C-alpha positions in Angstrom: 18.7 -8.6 -10.9 21.6 -10.7 -11.8 21.7 -13.9 -10.6 25.0 -13.8 -8.7 23.9 -11.1 -7.0 20.4 -12.2 -5.7 22.6 -15.5 -4.4 25.1 -12.9 -2.7 22.3 -11.8 -1.1 20.6 -15.4 -0.3 23.5 -16.2 1.1 23.8 -13.2 3.5 19.8 -14.0 4.9 20.7 -17.6 5.1 23.6 -17.2 7.3 21.7 -14.2 9.4 22.8 -14.7 12.9 19.5 -12.7 14.0 17.4 -15.4 12.9 14.7 -14.0 10.8 14.7 -10.7 13.0 13.5 -8.7 10.2 10.7 -10.5 10.9 10.5 -9.8 14.5 7.1 -7.3 15.1 7.3 -6.7 11.4 4.0 -5.4 10.1 4.7 -4.9 6.4 2.2 -2.3 5.1 -0.2 -4.2 2.4 -1.8 -2.3 -0.9 -5.0 -3.7 -2.6 -2.7 -5.3 -5.4 -0.3 -7.0 -3.2 -3.4 -7.8 -0.8 -5.1 -9.9 -3.6 -1.8 -11.4 -4.5 -1.6 -12.7 -1.1 -4.7 -14.1 -0.8 -4.5 -15.4 -4.3 -0.9 -17.1 -3.0 -2.7 -18.6 -0.3 -2.5 -16.6 2.6 -5.7 -16.3 4.5 -8.0 -13.3 4.9 -7.3 -13.8 9.3 -3.9 -13.0 8.4 -4.0 -9.4 7.6 -5.2 -6.7 9.7 -6.6 -3.2 9.4 -4.8 -0.7 12.5 -4.8 2.6 10.2 -3.3 0.4 7.2 -3.7 -3.0 5.9 -0.8 -5.4 7.0 0.1 -8.5 8.3 -1.0 -9.8 11.5 1.6 -10.9 14.1 2.1 -14.4 15.8 2.0 -14.5 19.7 5.4 -15.0 19.7 6.0 -11.2 18.0 7.0 -12.6 14.5 5.3 -12.0 11.2 2.1 -14.7 10.7 4.1 -15.9 8.0 7.8 -16.6 9.3 7.6 -20.2 9.2 10.3 -22.2 10.4 13.4 -19.4 10.3 12.0 -17.7 6.8 9.0 -16.5 5.0 6.7 -18.6 3.5 6.0 -16.4 0.8 9.1 -15.5 -0.3 8.2 -15.1 -4.0 5.0 -12.9 -3.0 6.5 -10.9 -0.2 5.3 -7.3 1.0 6.9 -4.6 -0.7 8.7 -3.5 1.9 9.9 -6.9 2.9 11.5 -7.4 -0.6 13.6 -3.4 0.1 14.7 -4.6 3.1 17.2 -3.5 4.8 16.5 0.0 2.7 13.6 1.6 4.3 11.7 5.2 3.6 10.3 8.5 4.7 8.8 11.4 2.9 8.8 14.9 3.4 6.5 16.8 0.6 6.6 15.0 -2.9 10.7 14.2 -1.8 11.0 10.4 -1.2 13.9 9.5 1.5 15.5 6.5 1.3 17.7 5.2 4.4 20.2 2.0 5.1 19.1 0.0 8.4 22.3 -0.3 10.7 24.4 -3.1 10.6 23.0 -4.1 14.2 19.6 -4.3 12.7 20.5 -6.1 9.5 24.1 -7.5 8.9 23.6 -7.8 5.1 24.4 -4.3 5.4 28.4 -4.6 5.4 27.9 -7.5 2.2 26.1 -4.0 0.8 28.5 -1.4 2.1 31.3 -3.9 0.7 29.7 -4.4 -3.0 28.7 -1.4 -4.9 27.1 -3.8 -8.0 25.4 -5.6 -5.1 24.5 -2.6 -3.4 23.3 -0.4 -6.6 21.1 -3.6 -7.8 19.3 -4.3 -4.3 18.6 -0.4 -4.2 17.3 -0.5 -7.5 14.8 -3.0 -6.8 14.4 -1.5 -3.4 13.7 2.1 -4.3 11.1 0.2 -7.0 9.4 -1.4 -4.5 8.6 1.5 -2.2 8.0 3.7 -4.8 5.3 1.2 -6.1 4.2 1.0 -2.6 3.9 5.0 -2.2 2.4 5.3 -5.1 -0.6 2.6 -4.2 -1.2 3.3 -0.9 -4.4 5.6 0.5 -3.5 8.9 1.3 -4.6 8.1 5.0 -2.9 4.3 5.0 0.7 6.2 4.1 0.1 8.6 6.8 -0.3 6.4 9.1 2.7 4.5 7.3 4.9 7.3 7.8 4.2 7.9 11.6 5.9 4.6 12.1 9.9 5.1 13.5 12.6 3.3 11.8 15.4 3.8 14.5 19.3 3.0 13.6 18.8 4.1 9.7 21.3 6.2 8.0 20.0 8.7 5.0 21.2 8.0 1.7 19.4 9.0 -1.2 16.7 11.6 -2.1 14.3 11.0 -4.7 11.8 13.4 -6.5 9.2 11.2 -6.3 7.4 12.8 -9.4 10.7 12.0 -11.2 11.6 8.9 -10.3 12.2 6.0 -13.2 14.1 2.4 -13.1 18.0 3.4 -13.7 18.2 6.9 -11.4 16.6 9.7 -12.7 15.7 11.9 -9.9 17.6 10.5 -7.4 20.1 12.4 -5.3 22.5 10.2 -3.2 23.5 10.9 -0.3 27.5 10.7 0.8 
C-alpha cells in the first residue's frame, strides 16, 4: 500500500472518536498460522481460546486482550479480520461476499467513500487477508465464524473464491 494511503488510514484510526470501538467485543478468528505468529510475537497462549473457532479472548471490560492504552498492542501481526476492517465478509456457497461497515460503526468509512484511491487500496488488502483466512480456517471453524451477525453493513462486492487473485480478477462490484 502506498505510504500516503497508509498514513491517511492511520490518521483516521488515531482520530476515531469511538476510542477502540472496533476492538470492543472483537473476537477475531485465528488460523493455526496466525496463532503461531502471535505466539512467536509474544502473545501468551492464555490469550487465545477455542469456542467453536480459535479466537482472541476478551478482557473483563469487553475489549480484546491485546487492546492496551487505546490501541492494538500487536498492530504489525494482528489477525486478518482486524487488518481487513472496516470490511467484513460472508460466504454464499463458493461466493465470498464483502461488506463495508457503516459510518456509525467505523468513522473511517467516510474517508474511504470520499477517496477512491484509499478505498481501492484498503479493499485490495482486506480481500487478500479475508481470502487467506477463509482458505486457511478448518471447515467447522469457518462455519462457526459465518454464524456471527455483522449488523450495519452494506454489500460492496461478490467474489468467486476460486478465481480471486490480487488485482480484482473474479470480482463483481456492487454499486
